[in-house]
C-alpha positions in Angstrom: -14.7 -31.2 -22.2 -11.5 -33.7 -23.1 -8.7 -33.2 -20.5 -6.8 -30.9 -23.1 -9.8 -28.9 -23.8 -10.5 -28.7 -19.9 -6.7 -27.1 -19.8 -6.9 -24.6 -22.5 -10.1 -23.2 -21.8 -8.8 -22.7 -17.9 -6.1 -21.1 -19.3 -8.1 -18.8 -21.5 -10.5 -17.9 -18.6 -7.6 -17.5 -16.3 -5.8 -15.0 -18.9 -9.2 -13.2 -19.5 -10.5 -12.6 -15.8 -6.7 -11.9 -14.7 -6.6 -14.6 -12.1 -3.6 -14.2 -9.5 -4.5 -17.5 -7.3 -6.6 -20.5 -8.1 -7.5 -22.6 -5.2 -8.2 -26.2 -5.9 -8.8 -29.5 -3.5 -6.0 -31.9 -3.6 -8.3 -34.5 -5.0 -8.8 -32.0 -8.1 -5.3 -31.6 -8.3 -4.5 -35.1 -8.9 -7.0 -35.2 -11.7 -6.1 -32.2 -13.8 -2.6 -30.7 -14.6 -3.4 -27.4 -12.5 0.3 -26.7 -11.7 1.1 -26.0 -15.7 -1.4 -23.0 -15.5 -0.3 -19.6 -15.9 -1.0 -18.3 -12.3 -0.4 -19.4 -9.1 -2.2 -22.5 -7.6 -3.2 -23.4 -4.2 -3.6 -27.0 -3.3 -5.4 -27.6 -0.2 -5.0 -31.1 1.6 -7.9 -31.3 4.3 -9.1 -34.6 5.2 -12.4 -33.6 6.9 -15.3 -32.6 5.4 -16.2 -29.4 7.7 -15.3 -26.0 6.5 -12.1 -24.5 7.8 -12.6 -21.7 10.7 -9.6 -19.7 9.8 -8.2 -17.8 12.9 -4.5 -18.6 12.6 -2.3 -19.4 9.8 1.5 -20.8 10.2 4.0 -20.0 7.3 7.2 -21.7 7.3 9.8 -20.2 5.7 13.9 -20.1 5.6 13.4 -16.3 4.9 13.2 -16.7 1.3 11.7 -14.6 -1.7 9.1 -17.3 -2.0 7.7 -16.6 1.3 7.5 -13.2 0.2 5.2 -13.9 -2.6 2.9 -16.3 0.0 2.8 -13.7 2.7 1.7 -11.0 0.2 -1.7 -13.2 -0.4 -2.4 -13.3 3.5 -1.5 -9.9 4.3 -5.1 -8.4 3.7 -6.3 -11.1 6.2 -3.9 -10.0 9.1 -6.6 -7.5 10.5 -8.8 -10.5 11.2 -6.6 -13.5 11.2 -3.5 -14.2 13.1 -0.2 -15.0 10.7 3.0 -16.8 12.2 6.1 -17.3 10.1 8.1 -20.2 11.4 12.0 -20.4 10.6 13.5 -23.8 11.8 17.2 -24.3 12.7 18.7 -27.8 13.0 19.4 -28.5 16.5 23.3 -28.9 16.1 23.8 -25.7 14.5 21.0 -23.8 16.8 23.6 -21.5 18.5 23.5 -17.8 19.2 24.8 -17.2 15.6 22.1 -19.1 14.1 19.4 -17.5 16.2 20.9 -14.2 15.3 20.9 -15.4 11.3 17.5 -16.6 11.4 16.0 -13.2 13.2 18.0 -11.2 10.5 16.1 -13.4 7.6 12.9 -12.9 9.1 13.3 -9.3 9.8 14.4 -8.6 6.1 11.4 -10.8 5.1 8.8 -9.1 7.0 10.7 -5.8 5.8 10.2 -6.7 2.3 6.4 -7.2 2.7 5.7 -4.4 5.0 4.7 -7.0 7.5 5.5 -4.8 10.7 3.9 -5.9 13.8 0.9 -7.6 11.7 3.3 -10.9 11.4 4.5 -13.0 14.2 7.7 -14.6 14.2 8.8 -17.9 16.1 12.3 -19.5 15.5 12.3 -23.4 16.7 15.2 -25.8 16.8 14.6 -28.9 15.4 16.0 -32.2 13.3 13.9 -31.3 10.5 10.9 -28.8 9.2 8.5 -31.5 9.4 9.2 -32.2 13.1 9.2 -28.6 14.0 5.8 -28.0 12.6 4.4 -31.1 13.7 5.1 -30.1 17.3 3.0 -27.0 17.0 0.6 -27.6 14.3 -2.4 -28.2 16.7 -2.5 -24.2 17.7 -2.9 -23.3 13.9 -6.0 -23.8 11.7 -4.0 -23.6 8.3 -0.5 -24.3 7.2 0.5 -22.4 4.1 3.5 -24.0 2.1 5.1 -22.8 -0.8 6.7 -24.6 -3.9 8.1 -23.6 -7.3 8.5 -25.3 -10.6 11.9 -27.4 -10.4 13.0 -26.4 -13.6 14.0 -22.9 -12.5 17.1 -21.3 -10.7 16.9 -23.3 -7.4 15.2 -26.4 -5.6 12.9 -24.8 -3.2 12.6 -25.1 0.5 10.2 -27.9 2.0 9.8 -29.5 -1.4 11.0 -32.7 -0.3 9.3 -33.1 2.8 5.4 -31.4 1.4 4.3 -35.3 1.2 5.5 -36.1 4.2 4.0 -33.4 6.2 0.7 -33.8 4.8 0.6 -37.2 5.7 1.9 -36.9 9.4 -0.2 -34.0 10.7 -3.9 -33.2 11.0 -4.3 -29.8 10.5 -5.3 -28.7 6.8 -2.2 -27.6 4.6 -2.3 -25.3 1.6 0.5 -25.7 -0.9 0.9 -22.7 -3.0 2.7 -23.7 -6.5 4.4 -20.5 -7.7 4.4 -19.7 -11.5 6.6 -17.4 -13.0 8.7 -17.6 -16.4 12.6 -17.6 -16.3 12.8 -13.7 -17.3 9.9 -13.0 -14.3 12.2 -15.3 -12.0 15.4 -13.1 -12.8 13.8 -9.7 -12.3 12.0 -10.7 -8.8 15.3 -12.1 -7.5 17.3 -9.1 -8.6 14.5 -7.1 -6.7 14.9 -9.5 -3.7 18.9 -8.8 -4.2 18.7 -5.1 -4.0 17.3 -5.3 -0.7 20.9 -6.7 0.6 22.3 -3.2 -0.8 19.0 -1.1 -0.1 17.0 -2.3 2.5 13.4 -1.4 3.0 12.4 0.6 5.9 10.3 -0.9 8.5 6.7 0.9 8.5 7.6 2.7 11.5 10.5 4.0 10.5 9.2 5.0 6.9 6.6 7.1 8.5 9.2 8.8 10.8 11.1 9.7 7.6 8.0 10.8 6.1 7.4 13.5 9.1 10.8 14.4 9.0 11.0 15.5 5.5 7.4 17.1 5.8 8.5 19.1 8.4 11.9 20.0 6.9 10.2 21.2 3.8 7.8 23.8 5.4 8.6 27.3 4.3 11.0 29.3 6.8 12.6 32.9 6.7 15.5 31.1 5.1 13.7 28.3 3.1 
């Protein structure tokens, strides 16, 4: 196939099969326009030839909606693989209020994806996300970053540091490129914003609510 035929054939296959996430190597991504496909694309940066033995994954975050989409892809793995979200606060701003804000953002994120106790959280103070990740990268088998099309509503977290990070560390990096149309982007942001008004209950609190409702709905002499 020519370059244009290859791309069109791949688009048709993705739509026919209903692909949610396409995984490609960084070398392949440079040769083809995979970022223009109608699905999320994961580009793996891995210098070695050996397969990756996954036991722990690091997901850097600013507590944003884009991290929620990355985590939802990873949640089915939590019964076998340890997943940790990392929030980086700048040293100069790393007072009590900053750490409290970071924890609130992480709690909101995990509630949104029903993370519960399945996802670990870590807050670190550093001059940049790259510096914080470089300090702990050896503990993890894979680092999962996210990137979104620049023409949409905002400039995504870590976009500018992804090339720097890939060059600076030895741990394999998976960059997930999100693919949303503008209406989809608006809808998902409205859904995310609603949590500020009506936050999701944590799984434990939700289970308690179900139990309480079930108990109160039982037939009694007065009901």
